[in-house]
C-alpha positions in Angstrom: -34.7 -3.1 -13.3 -31.2 -1.8 -13.8 -30.8 1.7 -15.3 -28.1 1.5 -18.0 -26.3 4.1 -20.0 -24.4 3.7 -23.3 -20.7 4.4 -23.1 -19.1 6.8 -25.5 -16.0 4.9 -26.5 -14.3 8.0 -27.8 -14.2 9.4 -24.3 -12.0 6.5 -23.2 -9.3 6.9 -25.9 -7.0 9.0 -23.8 -3.7 7.3 -23.0 -2.6 6.9 -19.4 1.1 6.1 -18.5 1.6 2.4 -17.8 3.2 3.1 -14.4 -0.2 4.5 -13.2 -1.7 1.6 -11.2 -5.5 1.7 -10.8 -6.8 2.0 -7.3 -10.0 0.4 -6.0 -12.2 3.4 -6.9 -11.0 3.6 -10.5 -13.0 0.5 -11.4 -16.7 0.6 -12.2 -19.3 -2.1 -13.0 -20.4 -2.4 -16.6 -22.4 -5.1 -18.3 -21.9 -6.8 -21.7 -24.6 -5.6 -24.0 -25.7 -5.3 -27.7 -24.1 -8.7 -28.5 -24.9 -12.3 -27.8 -21.3 -13.0 -26.7 -17.9 -11.3 -26.8 -14.4 -12.5 -26.3 -12.3 -11.4 -23.3 -8.9 -11.0 -24.9 -5.4 -11.2 -23.5 -4.4 -8.0 -25.4 -6.4 -5.2 -27.0 -6.6 -6.8 -30.5 -9.0 -9.2 -32.3 -5.8 -11.2 -33.2 -5.1 -11.8 -29.5 -5.9 -15.0 -27.7 -9.4 -15.3 -26.2 -9.3 -15.9 -22.4 -13.1 -16.4 -22.1 -16.4 -15.8 -23.9 -18.7 -13.4 -22.0 -22.4 -13.5 -22.8 -24.8 -10.5 -22.8 -25.6 -9.4 -19.3 -22.4 -10.5 -17.6 -21.0 -7.9 -15.2 -17.4 -6.8 -15.6 -15.3 -4.3 -13.7 -13.9 -1.7 -16.1 -10.9 0.4 -15.3 -11.7 4.0 -15.8 -8.1 5.1 -16.2 -6.5 2.7 -18.7 -8.2 3.2 -22.1 -6.8 1.6 -25.2 -8.3 2.8 -28.5 -11.6 1.0 -28.8 -10.9 -1.4 -26.0 -11.3 -1.4 -22.2 -9.3 -3.1 -19.5 -11.6 -5.3 -17.5 -11.7 -7.8 -14.6 -14.3 -10.5 -14.5 -14.9 -13.6 -12.4 -15.3 -16.8 -14.5 -15.7 -20.2 -12.8 -14.4 -18.7 -9.5 -11.3 -17.2 -11.2 -10.7 -13.5 -11.6 -9.5 -12.9 -15.2 -7.9 -9.6 -16.4 -8.2 -8.8 -20.1 -9.7 -6.6 -22.7 -13.2 -6.2 -24.2 -14.2 -4.0 -27.1 -15.7 -0.8 -25.5 -18.7 -0.8 -27.9 -20.0 -3.9 -26.1 -20.0 -2.3 -22.6 -22.8 -0.4 -20.9 -22.4 1.4 -17.6 -24.5 -0.2 -14.9 -26.1 2.4 -12.6 -27.0 1.3 -9.1 -30.6 1.8 -8.0 
């Protein structure tokens, strides 16, 4: 069984300059939780186009350095394609390895 921990979305609301590019170790695995499905958005807004619908339990890679108020920058593989977008942070739970 996977040990999960709820993310405090407020701790991610610190801005980071856009020129700061994430390195490999700045990504961590999270899972979609507390919702049947959530939209992966092109931009951090509910008005933005949906790139994919992610169901509960799907693993995503979350960037630890690029927070956007209430949203997280994520990478996810859907149908053998890696998609970059945004998910509302309240639907993400940190996945801890065994």
